[in-house]
C-alpha positions as CSV (number, residue, x, y, z in Angstrom):
1,M,-19.1,86.2,64.3
2,E,-16.3,83.8,65.2
3,A,-15.6,80.3,66.5
4,R,-12.6,78.9,68.3
5,A,-11.5,75.5,69.6
6,I,-8.4,74.6,71.6
7,I,-7.5,71.0,72.3
8,G,-4.9,70.5,74.9
9,S,-2.2,67.9,75.0
10,D,-4.4,65.9,77.3
11,G,-7.3,65.9,74.8
12,K,-9.4,68.4,76.8
13,I,-11.5,70.6,74.5
14,N,-12.2,74.3,75.1
15,S,-14.4,76.0,72.5
16,F,-15.9,79.5,72.3
17,G,-18.2,81.4,69.9
18,I,-20.7,79.8,67.5
19,T,-21.0,76.1,67.4
20,T,-22.4,75.6,63.9
21,S,-20.5,74.3,60.9
22,V,-18.2,76.7,59.0
23,P,-16.4,76.5,55.7
24,W,-12.9,75.0,56.1
25,W,-11.8,76.7,52.9
26,S,-8.2,75.6,52.2
27,F,-7.9,73.5,55.3
28,T,-9.8,71.2,52.9
29,K,-6.4,70.6,51.3
30,T,-5.1,69.0,54.5
31,A,-8.1,66.6,54.4
32,L,-7.4,65.8,50.7
33,A,-3.7,65.2,51.4
34,I,-4.6,62.7,54.2
35,A,-7.0,60.8,51.8
36,L,-4.4,60.6,49.0
37,L,-1.6,59.5,51.4
38,R,-3.8,56.8,53.0
39,L,-4.5,55.5,49.5
40,S,-0.7,55.4,48.8
41,E,-0.2,53.5,52.0
42,V,-2.3,50.6,50.8
43,G,-0.7,50.6,47.4
44,R,-3.4,52.3,45.3
45,L,-1.0,54.8,43.8
46,N,2.7,55.7,43.9
47,L,3.3,59.2,45.1
48,D,6.5,59.5,42.9
49,E,5.1,58.0,39.7
50,A,3.9,60.5,37.1
51,V,0.1,60.9,36.8
52,A,-1.1,59.1,33.7
53,G,-0.5,61.4,30.7
54,R,1.0,64.2,32.8
55,P,4.5,65.2,33.6
56,F,3.9,65.7,37.4
57,T,3.6,63.3,40.3
58,P,1.0,63.1,43.1
59,A,3.7,64.2,45.5
60,Q,4.4,67.3,43.4
61,L,0.7,68.1,43.3
62,L,0.5,67.8,47.1
63,R,3.5,70.1,47.6
64,H,2.5,72.7,44.9
65,E,5.5,71.8,42.9
66,A,3.7,70.5,39.7
67,G,4.2,73.8,37.8
68,L,0.4,74.3,37.5
69,P,-1.2,77.8,37.6
70,D,-4.0,79.0,40.0
71,Y,-7.3,80.7,39.3
72,G,-7.0,83.1,42.3
73,A,-5.7,85.9,40.1
74,L,-8.5,85.7,37.5
75,A,-10.6,88.9,37.8
76,A,-13.5,87.4,36.0
77,Y,-13.6,84.5,38.4
78,H,-14.0,86.9,41.4
79,V,-16.6,89.0,39.5
80,D,-18.8,85.9,38.9
81,V,-18.4,84.7,42.5
82,A,-19.4,88.1,43.9
83,A,-22.4,88.2,41.5
84,G,-23.7,84.9,42.8
85,R,-23.4,83.1,39.5
86,S,-23.0,79.4,39.0
87,P,-19.4,77.9,38.9
88,W,-17.9,77.7,35.4
89,P,-17.6,74.3,33.8
90,I,-14.1,72.9,34.5
91,E,-13.2,73.2,30.8
92,K,-13.8,77.0,30.9
93,L,-11.7,77.3,34.1
94,M,-8.8,75.3,32.6
95,A,-8.9,77.3,29.4
96,A,-9.0,80.6,31.4
97,V,-5.8,79.7,33.3
98,E,-4.1,78.0,30.4
99,A,-3.7,74.9,32.6
100,D,-1.9,72.9,30.0
101,R,1.0,75.5,30.0
102,L,3.1,74.6,33.0
103,R,4.8,77.6,34.6
104,D,7.8,75.6,35.8
105,E,9.2,72.2,35.2
106,P,7.6,69.9,37.8
107,G,9.7,69.6,40.9
108,H,11.7,72.8,40.3
109,G,9.5,75.8,41.0
110,W,6.8,76.4,43.6
111,A,3.5,78.1,43.2
112,Y,0.3,77.7,45.3
113,S,-2.2,76.1,43.0
114,N,-5.9,75.2,43.6
115,I,-5.7,73.6,40.2
116,G,-3.1,71.2,41.6
117,Y,-5.5,70.2,44.3
118,W,-8.3,69.8,41.8
119,W,-6.0,67.1,40.4
120,V,-5.5,65.7,43.9
121,A,-9.3,65.4,44.3
122,R,-9.6,63.7,40.9
123,L,-6.9,61.2,41.8
124,I,-8.7,60.3,45.0
125,E,-11.8,59.6,43.1
126,Q,-10.0,57.6,40.5
127,V,-7.9,55.3,42.7
128,S,-10.6,54.8,45.3
129,D,-13.2,54.3,42.6
130,R,-15.8,56.4,44.4
131,P,-17.1,60.0,44.5
132,L,-15.0,62.4,46.5
133,E,-17.6,62.8,49.2
134,E,-17.7,59.1,49.9
135,A,-13.9,58.8,49.7
136,L,-13.3,61.6,52.2
137,T,-15.9,60.0,54.5
138,D,-14.3,56.6,54.3
139,L,-10.6,57.7,54.4
140,V,-10.7,60.8,56.6
141,F,-13.9,61.8,58.4
142,G,-14.8,58.2,59.5
143,P,-11.4,57.2,60.8
144,A,-11.2,60.5,62.7
145,E,-14.7,60.0,64.1
146,L,-15.7,63.5,63.1
147,T,-19.4,64.2,63.5
148,T,-19.9,67.4,61.5
149,A,-17.3,67.3,58.6
150,R,-18.7,66.8,55.2
151,L,-18.2,67.9,51.6
152,A,-20.5,70.7,50.4
153,T,-21.1,70.6,46.6
154,V,-24.3,72.6,46.0
155,P,-25.7,75.8,47.7
156,A,-28.3,73.7,49.7
157,D,-25.4,72.1,51.5
158,L,-24.6,75.4,53.1
159,A,-28.1,76.0,54.4
160,H,-27.0,75.5,58.0
161,V,-23.4,76.6,57.6
162,S,-22.2,79.9,59.0
163,M,-20.7,81.7,56.0
164,G,-19.7,84.9,57.8
165,D,-20.4,88.0,55.6
166,A,-21.1,86.0,52.5
167,S,-24.5,85.0,51.1
168,G,-25.6,83.1,48.1
169,Y,-22.3,81.3,47.7
170,H,-21.9,78.2,45.6
171,P,-19.4,75.8,47.0
172,G,-18.6,74.6,43.5
173,W,-16.4,77.7,43.1
174,V,-13.9,75.8,45.2
175,Y,-12.9,73.4,42.5
176,H,-11.0,70.9,44.6
177,G,-14.0,70.7,47.0
178,L,-15.1,72.5,50.1
179,V,-15.3,70.7,53.4
180,V,-17.6,72.2,56.0
181,G,-17.7,71.3,59.7
182,S,-17.2,72.6,63.2
183,V,-14.0,74.2,64.3
184,I,-13.8,71.4,66.9
185,D,-13.8,68.8,64.2
186,A,-11.1,70.8,62.3
187,A,-8.9,70.9,65.3
188,W,-9.5,67.3,66.1
189,L,-8.6,66.2,62.6
190,L,-5.3,68.0,62.7
191,R,-4.6,66.7,66.2
192,L,-5.1,63.1,65.1
193,L,-2.9,63.6,62.0
194,L,0.0,65.1,63.9
195,R,-0.2,62.4,66.5
196,G,0.2,59.7,63.8
197,S,-3.4,58.3,64.2
198,L,-4.4,58.7,60.5
199,V,-1.2,57.9,58.6
200,N,1.7,55.8,59.5
201,E,5.0,57.3,60.9
202,R,6.9,57.1,57.7
203,T,4.1,58.8,55.7
204,L,3.7,61.5,58.4
205,S,7.4,62.2,58.3
206,R,7.3,62.6,54.6
207,M,4.2,64.7,54.8
208,R,6.0,67.2,57.0
209,E,9.1,67.5,54.9
210,P,9.3,71.3,54.3
211,R,10.1,73.2,51.2
212,A,11.4,76.5,52.3
213,L,9.7,79.6,50.8
214,P,11.9,82.5,51.8
215,Q,10.3,84.7,49.2
216,F,7.2,84.8,51.4
217,R,8.9,85.8,54.7
218,S,7.0,88.3,56.9
219,D,6.7,89.2,60.5
220,L,3.9,86.6,60.9
221,Y,5.8,84.0,58.8
222,P,9.5,84.5,59.5
223,D,10.6,81.1,58.1
224,P,7.7,79.9,55.8
225,A,7.6,76.5,54.2
226,Y,5.0,74.1,52.6
227,A,4.9,70.4,52.8
228,M,2.1,68.0,51.7
229,G,-1.1,69.8,52.5
230,L,0.6,71.5,55.5
231,M,2.0,74.9,56.1
232,L,4.9,74.9,58.6
233,R,8.3,76.3,59.4
234,A,11.3,75.5,57.2
235,T,13.6,75.2,60.3
236,N,12.8,72.9,63.2
237,P,9.2,72.5,62.0
238,L,8.1,70.3,65.0
239,D,8.9,73.2,67.3
240,H,6.5,75.5,65.6
241,P,2.9,75.6,64.4
242,I,2.0,73.1,61.7
243,G,-1.4,73.3,59.9
244,H,-3.2,75.2,57.2
245,T,-5.0,78.5,56.7
246,G,-7.9,79.2,54.5
247,G,-10.1,82.0,53.3
248,G,-13.0,82.7,51.0
249,P,-15.9,85.1,50.6
250,G,-17.0,86.3,54.0
251,S,-14.6,84.4,56.3
252,Q,-11.2,83.0,57.1
253,I,-10.0,80.0,59.1
254,A,-6.7,78.8,60.6
255,V,-6.0,75.4,62.0
256,Y,-2.6,74.6,63.6
257,G,-1.0,72.4,66.1
258,R,2.2,72.7,68.2
259,R,3.7,70.4,70.8
260,G,0.5,68.5,71.4
261,V,-1.9,71.5,71.5
262,T,-4.2,72.1,68.5
263,C,-6.1,75.3,67.9
264,A,-8.7,76.3,65.2
265,V,-10.1,79.8,64.8
266,W,-12.7,80.8,62.2
267,V,-13.8,84.5,61.9
268,S,-16.2,86.4,59.6
269,S,-14.4,89.1,57.6
270,A,-16.3,91.9,59.4
271,V,-14.7,91.0,62.7
272,G,-11.4,92.3,61.6
273,I,-9.3,89.6,63.3
274,D,-6.5,87.7,61.7
275,P,-7.2,84.0,62.7
276,V,-3.5,83.0,62.0
277,T,-2.3,85.6,64.5
278,E,-4.8,84.4,67.0
279,V,-3.8,80.8,66.6
280,F,-0.1,81.4,66.7
281,Q,-0.5,83.5,69.9
282,T,-2.5,80.7,71.5
283,L,0.0,78.0,70.6
284,G,2.8,80.2,71.7
285,N,1.2,80.6,75.1
286,G,0.6,76.9,75.6
287,G,-3.0,77.0,74.6
288,N,-4.2,79.5,77.2
289,R,-7.4,81.2,76.1
290,E,-6.3,84.6,77.3
291,T,-4.3,85.2,74.1
292,V,-7.4,84.9,72.0
293,A,-10.0,86.5,74.1
């Protein structure tokens, strides 16, 4: 089970596979970053001013530089997810990861943190004075004219969503929020972002400023970096794929753009395909479908 969408530099869309909505997993972080950055543009918050009562700034949260831990390494978390149990109360989660004990001084270290993006989601709600679902609709999905993207908060919200090899999943286990939608909408959202249609030029430039992460180098990621809700290259990022990957029980997704072409690939775990490899090959070949057939 898979779904693919390629949007050419001319805006022409080619899509293959299933057409139903799928979980965007951590590509949700890109949507959250867009929302918070749009709020900063209208003066609702200062990206470089410490969050009230905390030592980190919104910018550091967006870049995973706040020193916060993650819950991905908690064995008990994965056991309860696999058992189909209800998500833990946020107080239990925060206690389990010792969230008040920063691992690094904000701005100095780097560590991928879903807890950090939980804070991003809360900031969006606070400064927009509305629930996250409404804020994302008003700030991201509406302006991008997406027709399928929405926030899933309870199992019923996944009734018509292709979840790959997973069943009985509760979206509340993604504590920063889980966006679901078609791969076409995912690719379209990133296309509009990279073209400067959702945030202004100055904001987009800052959003793309990379923090090099040489400790994560691999054949697939020879020069990895992270920015504000975006994965990219540390050197000449505009010449290489920019976007985000995501994964959860039963499936994975990758959404990237390069030189005007945008590609999104979602696959169920049983397919045995790495969506990032597929997307990078597509973008490296100018968006020709043959590389992902």
